[in-house]
N, C-alpha and C positions, 0 to 999 in steps of 0.2 A: 407605790408599785404592787401590781398584782405579783403573786409568789411565782407564776408560770414564767413571766415576764423576767423578774430579778433569776431566776435559776439558767433562762436561756442568756443574759447577761454574763450572768459567773462562768457558765460553761464557753461561751465564746472568747472571754477574756483569760482563761485556763490554755486552752487551745492557742490562742495567740502568743500568750508566752512562751508554751512549748516549741512552738514554730521557731520563735526567735531564737529561744537556747539552743536549737538542732542548726540555726545557721551561723552561730557564733564559733568560732576556732576553738577546740579544747583546751589550747593553751593559753585562754584568756580567761579571767575570773571577774565575776560580778559579784560586789556586795560580799567577797569572800567564797562564793561556790564556784565549782567549775561547771561549765555547760552541761558535761559528762553524766551531773546527777540527775540531771532532767530531760535526758536524752531516750526517748521510747520510741521514737519513729526512725529508726537508724537508715532507712530507704532516702531520705531526705537528702543524706551527704553523698548518694551515689551507690553504684554497686562496691560493695564491701571485701571481696576477694579478687578481684580484677585489678591489675595496673593501669593509669590513666589512659595510656596507649598500649595497645598489647605486645606484650615481648614475644619476637620471634624465637622460639626454642632452637628451631631448624638453623638457624643462621649464629645464634650463639655457640651452638656444637660446631657448626663448621669452623667459626671463628676460632675456638678453642682448640681445634685438629691444626689450623694453622700456626697456633702459637709453637704448637709442639715443632713444626718445621723451621719455624724461624730460629726457634731457640737454639736449633742443631746447624744451622747454616755456619760457615765460617768465618772466622773474623775479619776483621780490615786490618790491611796495614799499608803504611803509605807511599807502598807501589802501585796500590790498587787504582783503578780508574775510578772517576765519580760517578759513573753508570753504575760500576759495582758497588759502592757505598750508597746510593741510592737504591738499589736493590735490596739491601739490607735493611734499610730505614723504612721502606714503605712494604705494605704486606701484600700488595696488589689491589684488584679492583674491587674486591668486598667489601673493604674495612670503610675506604669514603664514603659509601651510599647506605652504612650501617651506623645507626645511632650518631647521627651528624654532630650533635653535643660533644661527643667522644674524642672528635678530631678535632674540633675549633673550639672547644668550651673551657680552654683556659680563660679567665678573665681578668681584667688589668683595669685600675682606677683611671678612669678617664680613658680607657680603649690604649692606654701607652705601651704596646707592646715590646716598645725599645728597650724595656726594663731588665730583660734578660740579656741585653746584649755582650756585658763584658762576661757573663758567665758562658754563652756559647764560643765566645772567643778563645776563653780558658779550656772548653772542651776541645776544639779544633787544634789546638796545640798541644794536648796532653800526652800524647803519644810520642813528642818527642821535645818534650819541654824539661825532662830531667827530673819533674818532681809530680807526686801523685795528684792528682785534683780529685779533693773528696766531697760526696754529697751523703748528708746524713739523714735518715727516715726515721723519724721518729712517730712513733704510734700506739694502740693498745693492743688487745688481744687479736685485732683483725689483721694485725701483719707479723703474728707470733709463728715460730718456725720458718722465717725468713719469707712468707708469703708476700707477694706483689714485689717487696723487695728483692728476692733471689732473681727471677724474671727481668727486673726492670735494669739489675747489676748485668747481668749477662748481656742483653740489648744493648747498652752502654759501652761495654767492653769490647763489644762485637764492632761496635763503629767508632770509638775513640781510643782503643787499646786499653791493656792493664788485665790484672788476672788477681785471683784470690777472695774470698770471702769477706776481707776486711775486719774490720773492729771487732774482736770477741771479749767476752766477758775474763777476767782471769782465772775464775773458776765456775763451774755450774754442777749444781747437786742433781737436777732434772733436766736429763739432755734433753732440747726442745727445737733442736737443727738437724735435720736430714742429712746436711751433706758433710757438717764437721763433728770430729769428737772430741771432746776434754775431756781429759784423766788428770787426777792428781793422786799422789801416794797418801795424802792424809786431807781429812777436811778442811776446808780454809774458813775462817771466818769472815762472813759476807755481810755487809750493811747496806740498807739499801733504802729507796725514800716512797717507793708505789707498793701500791695494795697492801697488803699486811707488813706495814715497814718495821724494819729494825734499824732506828737512827744511830748514826755515828756522835762519836763526842763532839765532831765539829762539821761544819757545811762544804769541805772541799771534797766535794761526790765528781766523778768521772761524766762524761756527757750521757755514760749507761747508767745513770743516776744510782752508782752503786762504788763501793771500796771494799776491799778485801784486806784481812791481816793474816799473816804466815799461821799456820798452828804451833803452839807453843810447845817446844822441846823440854819435859819437864826433867829430863834426866842430864841437862845441861845447866853447870850451876850458875851458869849469867843469863840464863833464861833465854839464851837465842835460840833461834829456831832453824830447820832446816827442810825445805820442802822441793819438791820435783812438781813438774806439770808438763804435761803434753798435750801436743794439737796436732791432730791428723784432719787431712780434710779428704771427704769420698767421692765415689765415682756415681754417687746417689742423687746429685744435685745436677747444677747447669755446669758446661766443660769450663766454662773460665775460671769457676769459683775452686776448681779441681787440683789447681796447683798454684802456688805462689813462688816468689823470687826474693822476700825479705819478710824479716819480720821486726817491729817496733813496740819494744815493751814500755808502757806508760808507768809511773810511778812517781812517788814522793818520800824522799827518807830524810825524814828532819831528828830522828831521834838515834841512829847509829848508821857505820856504812855499811853497805850491802855489795855482795861477791856474788855476782851470774855466771855460771858454767853451762856451755851448749856442746856435748860431746861430739856431734857427730852431725853438724849443720852444714856447714863448709867445706872446703879441703882439710883444715886443720880444725883441733879443738878451740872454741872460743871460751875464753876469761876474761869477765871484765869486772872492776872494782868501780863501786860509786860511792864517793865519800859523802858524808850527813850534809843535806841540804834542805830547805825548806821549799825549795821551788820544784815545778813540776819538771820531771826528767824523761826523756825519750831516747831509749838505748835501742840504736838501730841495728842490724844483725843483717849485712848481706851474704845469701848463699851463694851467688857467680851461676846459678843454672836454677831451674824449675826444681821444685822441692815440693812434698806430699805430707812432710809432716816435721816437726819440731820438738827437742825437750828440752828444759830449761830447769836448771836446778839454782834454787836461791838460799844464801845463808845470810843470816841478819836478826837484828830482833824484832820480833814479830809487831811491835807496834807501830813499823812502818807501814806506809798505804802503797797499796798495788791495785791497779785500775783496769787493764785490760792489755791485750796483745794483738796488733794489726799485722794481717797476715796480707801482703799487698804485691803489686810488682813494683818496677824500678819506677815505673812512669805510668801512664795511663788514667784510667778512673777508677774509684773506690766508690763503693754505693754501702753504706752500713745500716745493716738492720738493726732498730733499737726498739723492741718490743715492750711496754709497760703494763703488763696485764692490771685491768682493774683501775688504770689511771684514765682522769680527764684532760691530761697534760698539763695541768699547772704545777707539779712538783718540778718544772722547771724553775720556778721563783725559790725554790728552797734551796738549791744550788748556789753558791757563793758566786755572784755574778762576774767578779773579775777573773776567778776561775776557769769558770764555764768560759769567759773570752778567752783567755789565755790558750783553752785547750783548742778551740775553733780556731785561732791563727797558727797555732803551732803543728795542728793535723791539716792544714791549709783548705778548710772548709769552705766552698765555695757558693754553695747550695742545702738551705735546710728545708726537709717536708715535714709537715706539722699535720698528721693524719689521727684524729681523735673524734671525738662524738659518742660511741656506743656506751659509755659509761655515764654521760650526760642525760641521753634519752630518756631513761627511767625514773628521772628525776621530775616530779610534777611542781614547776615552778610558774609564778605569773610572770616573770620577766626574765629573760636570760643576759641583760645587760650586764650582771655582774660576770659571766662567764667572758661577753664580749671583753671587757674592760680588762680582764686577767689575761686575754690572748693578748692585748695590744701590750701589757708590760711586756710578756713574754719575747713578743717579735721585736720589742724595742732594744729590749737586753740584748737579742742575736745580734741584731743589726749594728750593736754600739763595738761589737768584735773587729767588725771589715767594713769599710764602705763598698766594698764589692760584695758583700754575701747579699743574696736573693732568697727570699723566703716563700715556699708555694704552701699554701693552705688545702689540705683535702677536706672538702666537706664531708658529714657524716653520711655514711651509706644508709640504705634503706634496712629499716627493722620492722619487726612484726610482733604482736602478742594477739592471743586469742580473744575475743570480742565477739559474744553471743555467737560461739560456736564454730567461727569462723577467724583465721589468721588475717590482720588489719594492720597496716602501718601505724605506729605511733603518731599521735595526731600534734604532738609537737616538734617533730623533725624539723616543719617549715621555720619555725623559731630559731631551731638552734644552727640552721642553716644561716639565716639570716645574720646572727653572730658572728659567724664564723667570716663571712664575706665582709660583713662591716668592719671586724679586726683588720681583716688582710689590706682592705681598701685604705684605713684609715693610717696603717702604717707603710703604705706605698708597696706592697706586696701583691701578690696573686693568688687566684682563687680557682679551683677546680671541683666542680658540683658534681660528687658521685653519685650522689641521690639520682639526678637527671641523667647520669649517665647509663648507669643500671635501668634506665625505663621509668623512674618515679613511682608514685604512690603503688604499694603493693608487689611492685618488681621482685623485691626478695622472695616471694612465695613461686613467681616462674621460674626463678635462677636455682631454687629447691628441687624445682618440679621434673627438670629435664633427667635425662635417663643417659650418662651418669649425673650425677648431680652436680652441679656449679656453685649451690651453697648447702649448708647443713640445715637440718631439720629443727635446729633452735630457732630457723630463721633470723640469724642474727650475723654468722660467720660466713665465709667464703670460704669453701673447700679448695684445696690446690690448683684445681682445673681451674675453679673462677677467679682465684687469684693471677692466673695467668693470662687469663683475657683484661681482667683491669689492668694488669701490667702494661700489657699492648697497647691499651687503648689510652695510657698516661704516655706512654711512650710516643706513641703518635701524635699525641697532641703537644707535647714538646717539640718534636721536630718540626711540625706545622708551625708555631710560634716563630722559629728558626728561620723557617722560610719566610714569613710574612714579615718579620721586623727587621730583618735583612738579607735581601738576598743573595748578594756578594758574601756572605759570610760563610 
């Protein structure tokens, strides 16, 4: 073969291979290599810094302004008409035409929207049922600081009753909640599973993925501890979380008896003694009126386990914010499963929302089947607690990194979303595609570019304003499913 023909042949072969590698998704590998290794023609994949469908920034900001008004509306009580309740549930004419997937986007295996019927029935009876119906919202740093959860709680409590910020950690070194202040006379010892974890000597962690021990008083001969904690709700958050009617202390005291004192919570000083027992305990303190703060003094052996405090109403709905910074969600598998299930039953949890993924995206994996299978195990463990428990998996939000000078969505987001959706459907759970709700590829760039911004310049996290928009989308999606699955409910 003549040299010139050989050269043309080899050049054609190289160009053909480059085109093939540009068309293969980056999360797939060939012979151990990622296609991004050979990607020198970025325009083959389309524009780099624009969403698949342009995000309308004006509509986003208009919707954000609407969420401010909705969050400030009056709450619903049993005397209000259905029309009044509907006005609180729906935002008005602008929302149904804005990103239809956001209001019709909860997906069910086989399209069976009746899966949530038992949950909706519990919601409708929550305001006069004599027991709080609880929703646990697990997530990564995307929900830290009560983002998304706080707004969702406000909307649920407006429509179905209830008050208070819900389940809080027993102690907090670094305040992360705008609406709640947690203080302690001494620093409690904290053991937790996520991030730079500090493991305990056992696996009986709370649903918050943590356990606390009292500060040891070296001045006491018996080594016992005495510590005081205070919880105050502020007016900086949403209105329904700015007061509560009862406090529930979660603990386990296998080592010694414990004495609890609350000096000014109800009309009289409250004193309770819990004798040593290895089981989960929930000490309920009813105020008999609206309260904004509570102080709790505890005496006993510091090796006993303390988990958290629920600040709730006497009935209605509670939505708990459980942010696990740096977590992919898999730490749930490290909690003693029977102890986890007992907490779910005792707390009367009827829905669990799992919102993870931003800590999975940076990993370059040839397959995310390991993630899918782990999520399946988590959901199965949760559902074994209660046959009525429903699980909603929220897909990972859009995230971007700088590539060739432009912010572009991570290429493996699609594979992670598929793993999350598959896990949901394999366990007869629901899936909500947050990536599509935001607008798809590179939508995070548009959310970060609004004024004021709805996402941060890290192109990962939503701002509090953006979190409100997502909270409203999710609330509307659930309300739409309720109407579609059983119009009579």
